[in-house]
C-alpha positions as CSV (number, residue, x, y, z in Angstrom):
1,X,-41.5,48.8,-10.9
2,X,-44.3,49.5,-8.6
3,X,-46.7,52.3,-8.8
4,X,-44.9,53.9,-6.0
5,X,-41.5,53.5,-7.5
6,X,-43.1,54.9,-10.7
7,X,-44.4,58.0,-9.1
8,X,-40.8,58.6,-7.0
9,X,-39.1,58.4,-10.7
10,X,-41.8,60.7,-12.5
11,X,-41.0,63.4,-9.5
12,X,-37.3,63.8,-10.1
13,X,-36.7,67.4,-11.8
14,X,-32.8,67.7,-11.6
15,X,-30.4,67.8,-14.3
16,X,-28.9,65.8,-15.4
17,X,-31.7,62.9,-15.5
18,X,-30.4,60.1,-18.0
19,X,-32.9,57.4,-19.1
20,X,-31.1,54.6,-20.7
21,X,-33.5,51.6,-22.5
22,X,-32.0,48.6,-24.1
23,X,-33.4,45.0,-25.3
24,X,-31.4,41.9,-23.8
25,X,-31.4,38.6,-23.5
26,X,-32.8,36.2,-20.7
27,X,-29.6,33.5,-20.7
28,X,-25.9,34.1,-21.5
29,X,-23.6,37.0,-21.0
30,X,-25.6,39.6,-23.2
31,X,-22.6,40.4,-25.1
32,X,-24.2,42.5,-27.4
33,X,-26.6,44.2,-24.8
34,X,-23.4,45.1,-23.0
35,X,-21.8,46.6,-26.2
36,X,-24.9,48.8,-26.7
37,X,-25.2,49.9,-23.1
38,X,-21.1,50.7,-23.2
39,X,-22.0,53.0,-26.6
40,X,-25.1,54.9,-24.5
41,X,-22.7,55.9,-21.7
42,X,-20.1,57.3,-24.3
43,X,-23.0,59.1,-26.3
44,X,-24.1,60.3,-22.5
45,X,-20.5,61.5,-21.7
46,X,-20.5,63.8,-24.9
47,X,-23.8,65.0,-24.5
48,X,-22.9,66.1,-20.9
49,X,-19.6,67.5,-22.2
50,X,-21.3,69.3,-25.0
51,X,-24.1,70.8,-22.5
52,X,-21.1,72.1,-20.2
53,X,-20.3,69.3,-17.6
54,X,-16.5,69.2,-17.2
55,X,-14.4,65.9,-17.3
56,X,-14.1,65.0,-13.5
57,X,-17.7,65.6,-12.9
58,X,-18.7,63.5,-15.8
59,X,-16.6,60.6,-14.5
60,X,-18.0,60.7,-11.2
61,X,-21.6,61.2,-12.5
62,X,-21.8,58.2,-14.9
63,X,-19.6,55.9,-12.4
64,X,-22.9,54.0,-11.5
65,X,-23.3,53.1,-15.2
66,X,-19.8,52.3,-15.6
67,X,-19.9,49.7,-12.7
68,X,-23.5,48.3,-13.9
69,X,-21.4,47.8,-17.2
70,X,-18.6,45.8,-15.8
71,X,-20.9,43.9,-13.4
72,X,-20.7,40.1,-15.2
73,X,-23.4,38.9,-12.7
74,X,-26.1,41.5,-13.6
75,X,-25.8,40.7,-17.2
76,X,-25.6,37.0,-16.9
77,X,-29.2,37.3,-15.2
78,X,-31.5,39.5,-17.4
79,X,-34.9,39.4,-19.0
80,X,-36.3,40.8,-22.1
81,X,-35.4,44.6,-21.5
82,X,-33.2,46.5,-19.5
83,X,-34.0,50.4,-17.9
84,X,-31.5,52.2,-16.2
85,X,-32.2,55.7,-14.7
86,X,-29.3,58.0,-13.3
87,X,-29.4,61.5,-11.9
88,X,-27.6,63.4,-8.9
89,X,-28.3,61.3,-6.0
90,X,-30.6,58.7,-8.1
91,X,-29.8,55.5,-9.1
92,X,-32.1,52.9,-10.3
93,X,-32.0,50.0,-12.9
94,X,-34.8,47.1,-13.4
95,X,-35.2,44.1,-15.9
96,X,-38.9,43.9,-17.7
97,X,-40.4,40.9,-20.1
98,X,-41.1,43.9,-22.3
99,X,-38.9,44.0,-25.7
100,X,-37.8,47.7,-25.3
101,X,-36.7,49.6,-28.4
102,X,-33.2,51.1,-27.8
103,X,-33.6,54.8,-26.4
104,X,-31.1,57.1,-24.2
105,X,-32.2,60.3,-23.2
106,X,-30.2,63.5,-21.0
107,X,-33.2,65.7,-19.7
108,X,-33.9,67.4,-16.5
109,X,-36.8,64.4,-15.6
110,X,-36.8,60.7,-16.6
111,X,-38.2,59.4,-19.6
112,X,-40.5,56.6,-18.4
113,X,-43.1,56.5,-21.5
114,X,-41.6,52.8,-22.3
115,X,-42.7,51.3,-18.8
116,X,-46.5,52.0,-19.5
117,X,-47.2,48.2,-20.7
118,X,-46.2,47.2,-17.1
119,X,-49.3,48.3,-15.8
120,X,-51.8,47.1,-18.2
121,X,-52.2,44.1,-20.2
122,X,-49.0,44.1,-21.9
123,X,-47.2,44.0,-18.5
124,X,-46.7,41.6,-15.5
125,X,-48.6,38.9,-13.7
126,X,-47.1,36.3,-11.6
127,X,-47.7,32.5,-11.6
128,X,-47.3,30.6,-8.3
129,X,-47.1,26.8,-8.7
130,X,-48.0,25.2,-5.3
131,X,-47.6,21.8,-4.3
132,X,-47.3,20.1,-1.0
133,X,-43.7,19.4,-1.9
134,X,-42.5,22.4,-3.8
135,X,-43.1,26.3,-4.5
136,X,-42.3,28.0,-7.7
137,X,-42.8,31.3,-8.7
138,X,-42.9,33.2,-12.4
139,X,-43.1,36.4,-13.8
140,X,-45.1,36.7,-17.2
141,X,-46.5,38.9,-19.6
142,X,-48.4,38.3,-23.0
143,X,-45.0,36.8,-24.6
144,X,-42.5,35.9,-22.0
145,X,-42.1,34.3,-18.9
146,X,-39.2,33.9,-16.5
147,X,-38.5,32.1,-13.0
148,X,-38.0,34.0,-9.8
149,X,-35.6,32.4,-7.2
150,X,-37.4,32.0,-4.1
151,X,-36.2,28.7,-2.5
152,X,-34.3,31.0,0.4
153,X,-37.4,33.2,0.9
154,X,-40.3,30.5,1.1
155,X,-40.8,27.1,2.7
156,X,-40.8,24.5,-0.1
157,X,-42.4,22.2,1.3
158,X,-45.0,20.6,4.1
159,X,-42.1,19.5,6.1
160,X,-40.2,22.7,6.0
161,X,-43.3,24.4,8.0
162,X,-44.6,21.8,10.4
163,X,-41.6,19.7,11.2
164,X,-42.6,17.3,13.8
165,X,-44.7,19.4,15.5
166,X,-47.6,17.1,15.3
167,X,-46.0,14.0,16.1
168,X,-46.5,14.1,19.8
169,X,-50.4,13.9,18.8
170,X,-49.5,10.8,16.9
171,X,-48.3,8.8,20.0
172,X,-50.4,7.7,23.3
173,X,-48.7,6.5,26.4
174,X,-50.4,3.0,27.3
175,X,-50.9,2.7,30.9
176,X,-48.4,0.4,32.7
177,X,-44.9,-0.2,31.9
178,X,-42.8,-3.4,30.6
179,X,-40.6,-5.3,32.8
180,X,-37.7,-3.1,32.1
181,X,-39.7,0.0,33.4
182,X,-40.0,1.5,30.0
183,X,-43.2,3.2,29.0
184,X,-45.1,1.7,26.2
185,X,-46.4,3.6,23.3
186,X,-49.1,2.6,20.6
187,X,-49.6,4.6,17.2
188,X,-52.6,6.4,16.9
189,X,-53.3,7.6,12.9
190,X,-53.5,11.0,12.2
191,X,-56.6,12.1,11.4
192,X,-58.2,14.3,8.4
193,X,-58.7,17.3,10.5
194,X,-54.6,17.1,11.5
195,X,-53.5,16.7,8.0
196,X,-55.8,19.5,7.0
197,X,-54.5,21.9,9.7
198,X,-50.9,21.0,8.8
199,X,-51.7,21.9,5.2
200,X,-53.4,25.1,6.0
201,X,-50.3,26.3,8.4
202,X,-48.2,25.5,5.7
203,X,-50.1,27.8,3.0
204,X,-50.1,30.5,5.8
205,X,-46.6,30.4,5.8
206,X,-46.2,30.4,2.1
207,X,-48.2,33.4,1.8
208,X,-47.0,35.3,4.9
209,X,-43.4,35.0,3.3
210,X,-44.4,35.4,-0.6
211,X,-46.8,38.4,-0.1
212,X,-44.2,41.0,0.7
213,X,-42.5,39.9,-2.8
214,X,-45.8,40.8,-4.4
215,X,-47.3,43.9,-2.5
216,X,-47.2,47.1,-4.8
217,X,-47.3,45.4,-8.5
218,X,-51.1,45.6,-8.7
219,X,-50.4,42.4,-11.1
220,X,-52.2,39.6,-11.1
221,X,-51.7,36.1,-9.5
222,X,-52.3,33.0,-10.9
223,X,-52.2,29.7,-8.6
224,X,-50.8,26.4,-10.6
225,X,-52.1,23.4,-8.0
226,X,-54.8,20.8,-7.1
227,X,-58.5,22.0,-6.5
228,X,-57.9,20.8,-2.9
229,X,-55.2,23.2,-2.5
230,X,-56.4,26.3,-3.9
231,X,-59.7,26.3,-1.9
232,X,-57.4,25.9,1.2
233,X,-55.3,28.7,-0.2
234,X,-57.8,31.0,-0.8
235,X,-58.8,31.2,3.0
236,X,-55.5,32.1,3.9
237,X,-54.5,34.4,0.9
238,X,-53.7,37.9,1.7
239,X,-52.7,39.5,-1.7
240,X,-55.3,41.4,-3.2
241,X,-55.1,40.4,-6.9
242,X,-54.9,36.3,-6.6
243,X,-57.0,35.2,-9.7
244,X,-60.1,33.4,-8.6
245,X,-59.7,30.3,-11.3
246,X,-56.3,28.0,-10.8
247,X,-54.6,26.5,-13.2
248,X,-56.1,22.9,-12.0
249,X,-53.8,20.2,-11.3
250,X,-50.6,19.3,-9.7
251,X,-47.8,21.5,-11.3
252,X,-44.5,19.5,-10.1
253,X,-43.8,18.0,-13.6
254,X,-45.3,21.2,-15.6
255,X,-42.2,23.5,-17.0
256,X,-42.9,27.3,-17.1
257,X,-43.8,27.6,-20.5
258,X,-46.7,25.4,-20.1
259,X,-47.8,26.9,-17.0
260,X,-47.5,30.6,-18.7
261,X,-49.6,29.4,-21.8
262,X,-52.3,28.3,-19.4
263,X,-52.1,31.5,-17.3
264,X,-52.6,33.5,-20.3
265,X,-55.3,31.8,-21.6
266,X,-56.9,32.7,-18.4
267,X,-56.2,36.1,-18.0
268,X,-56.1,37.2,-21.8
269,X,-59.6,38.4,-21.5
270,X,-59.4,40.0,-18.1
271,X,-56.3,42.4,-19.4
272,X,-58.1,43.3,-22.6
273,X,-61.3,43.7,-21.4
274,X,-60.5,47.6,-20.5
275,X,-58.8,48.4,-23.4
276,X,-61.2,46.8,-25.9
277,X,-64.2,48.0,-24.5
278,X,-62.8,51.7,-24.6
279,X,-62.0,51.5,-28.5
280,X,-65.3,49.8,-29.0
281,X,-67.2,53.3,-27.3
282,X,-64.6,55.6,-28.5
283,X,-66.5,57.0,-31.2
284,X,-69.6,57.2,-28.9
285,X,-67.5,59.3,-26.6
286,X,-66.6,61.3,-29.3
287,X,-70.4,62.2,-30.0
288,X,-70.4,63.3,-26.7
289,X,-67.2,65.6,-26.7
290,X,-65.2,63.1,-24.6
291,X,-62.3,62.7,-27.0
292,X,-59.5,64.3,-28.1
293,X,-56.5,64.0,-30.1
294,X,-54.8,67.7,-29.6
295,X,-52.3,67.8,-27.4
296,X,-52.9,71.4,-26.3
297,X,-56.0,69.4,-25.0
298,X,-54.4,66.5,-23.7
299,X,-52.0,67.6,-21.8
300,X,-53.8,70.2,-19.4
301,X,-56.2,67.5,-19.1
302,X,-53.8,64.9,-17.9
303,X,-52.4,67.2,-15.2
304,X,-56.1,68.1,-14.1
305,X,-56.9,64.6,-14.1
306,X,-59.8,64.6,-16.6
307,X,-58.3,61.9,-18.4
308,X,-59.7,58.3,-18.3
309,X,-57.8,56.2,-21.0
310,X,-54.8,57.6,-23.1
311,X,-53.7,55.8,-26.3
312,X,-50.0,56.6,-27.3
313,X,-48.3,55.6,-30.5
314,X,-45.7,53.0,-29.6
315,X,-42.2,54.4,-29.9
316,X,-43.2,57.9,-31.0
317,X,-41.9,61.3,-29.5
318,X,-43.1,64.9,-29.8
319,X,-40.6,67.4,-28.5
320,X,-41.8,70.8,-26.6
321,X,-42.6,72.4,-23.9
322,X,-45.8,72.4,-21.5
323,X,-46.6,75.7,-19.1
324,X,-48.9,74.0,-16.4
325,X,-49.6,77.2,-14.8
326,X,-50.7,78.8,-18.1
327,X,-51.9,75.4,-20.3
328,X,-49.9,76.5,-23.1
329,X,-48.0,73.9,-25.2
330,X,-45.4,74.5,-27.8
331,X,-44.1,72.1,-30.2
332,X,-40.4,72.1,-31.5
333,X,-38.9,70.2,-34.3
334,X,-36.0,68.4,-32.4
335,X,-34.8,67.4,-28.7
336,X,-33.1,70.3,-26.9
337,X,-31.7,70.6,-23.6
338,X,-34.6,73.0,-22.5
339,X,-37.5,70.8,-23.9
340,X,-39.0,67.5,-23.1
341,X,-41.2,64.4,-25.0
342,X,-44.8,66.0,-24.2
343,X,-46.0,62.3,-25.0
344,X,-44.3,61.0,-22.0
345,X,-45.3,63.8,-20.1
346,X,-48.9,63.5,-21.2
347,X,-48.4,59.8,-20.1
348,X,-46.9,60.3,-16.4
349,X,-49.7,63.0,-15.7
350,X,-52.3,60.8,-16.9
351,X,-51.1,57.6,-15.0
352,X,-50.5,59.3,-12.1
353,X,-54.1,60.5,-12.1
354,X,-55.6,57.1,-12.2
355,X,-56.2,57.2,-16.1
356,X,-55.0,53.7,-17.9
357,X,-52.4,54.5,-20.8
358,X,-52.1,52.0,-23.6
359,X,-49.2,52.1,-26.3
360,X,-50.4,50.7,-29.6
361,X,-49.4,50.2,-32.9
362,X,-50.2,52.7,-35.7
363,X,-52.9,50.4,-37.0
364,X,-54.6,49.9,-33.4
365,X,-54.9,53.7,-32.6
366,X,-58.6,54.9,-32.7
367,X,-57.7,58.0,-34.8
368,X,-55.1,57.7,-37.7
369,X,-52.2,59.7,-38.1
370,X,-52.0,61.0,-34.6
371,X,-49.8,60.3,-31.9
372,X,-51.9,60.4,-28.9
373,X,-55.6,60.4,-28.2
374,X,-57.8,60.1,-25.2
375,X,-61.2,59.6,-23.6
376,X,-61.8,61.8,-21.0
377,X,-64.1,61.1,-17.5
378,X,-65.9,64.4,-17.8
């Protein structure tokens, strides 16, 4: 889930737009997850029928969901949560290191609010365990970590990259020949400069193949490697979010849980700094008229790009209609085919205008008894 993919999903305006979120397991056949998903497909089938779609059209439209349900290989390789999106001409799904609350909806736009943690401190970071004999890549969040298979994408060893490119430099022809007419050779040990050049070449090749996998995620990359390798890697690195400190020492015998723990210790202050500073200064900003918890203020401000930080109560919904031209907001008691979750709309608009969006539990919200509150840029 990159920012560009999020934007593409957020811009969908076509009925029916199906959004499904379910919690899943990292291993096994995910039998419970598949049952949940199957039940949601049936529920969506019923809703589409109630809203006027006919049987054959429903069958054709939901075919991608049925195919996903039957693909056993996918269900054996999941993370903590699965998100699925389907509209006419568009089908997308992804696993996330986020334990989603189970939810499914049919609308004329996708429901994306649960994805907000991907782009802030509860979301994603990467760990690259790097030595001259092995390269591993992990995806982590505050509470979870999983390995990404890169064996066929990134050279694993120095030998994979360098091969025998430098062997001719280590053999010198001695003047003269043997009695049989064969040239005589003597060895010349490989110098420090040659060895360093080989390592740099390998690290550059690792970076060249790894960065396309990471581009667009806007997530920190922490290296686990000896300090000498880290110093060289920083010189060839082309990923803009490489973290300036490494997990020091050889990572080859360190399991991913230990690497995850060490990476989180490095990153936690980095992740939470903005959120904590905003909450700390919230009341000062309130005294300057730069906060609001009124939805009729938040929605127009989100659309206009005036929100700096938006806090939304986790797993909450407010149904209604927002007229962007007039700025009018109308709240309604329940979901209907004509209305939308206004918290979701606020979050999408604010995020795409550059705001930070955080999902918080009730006790962490800066204002009591409110589902959303924001600080303004101006």
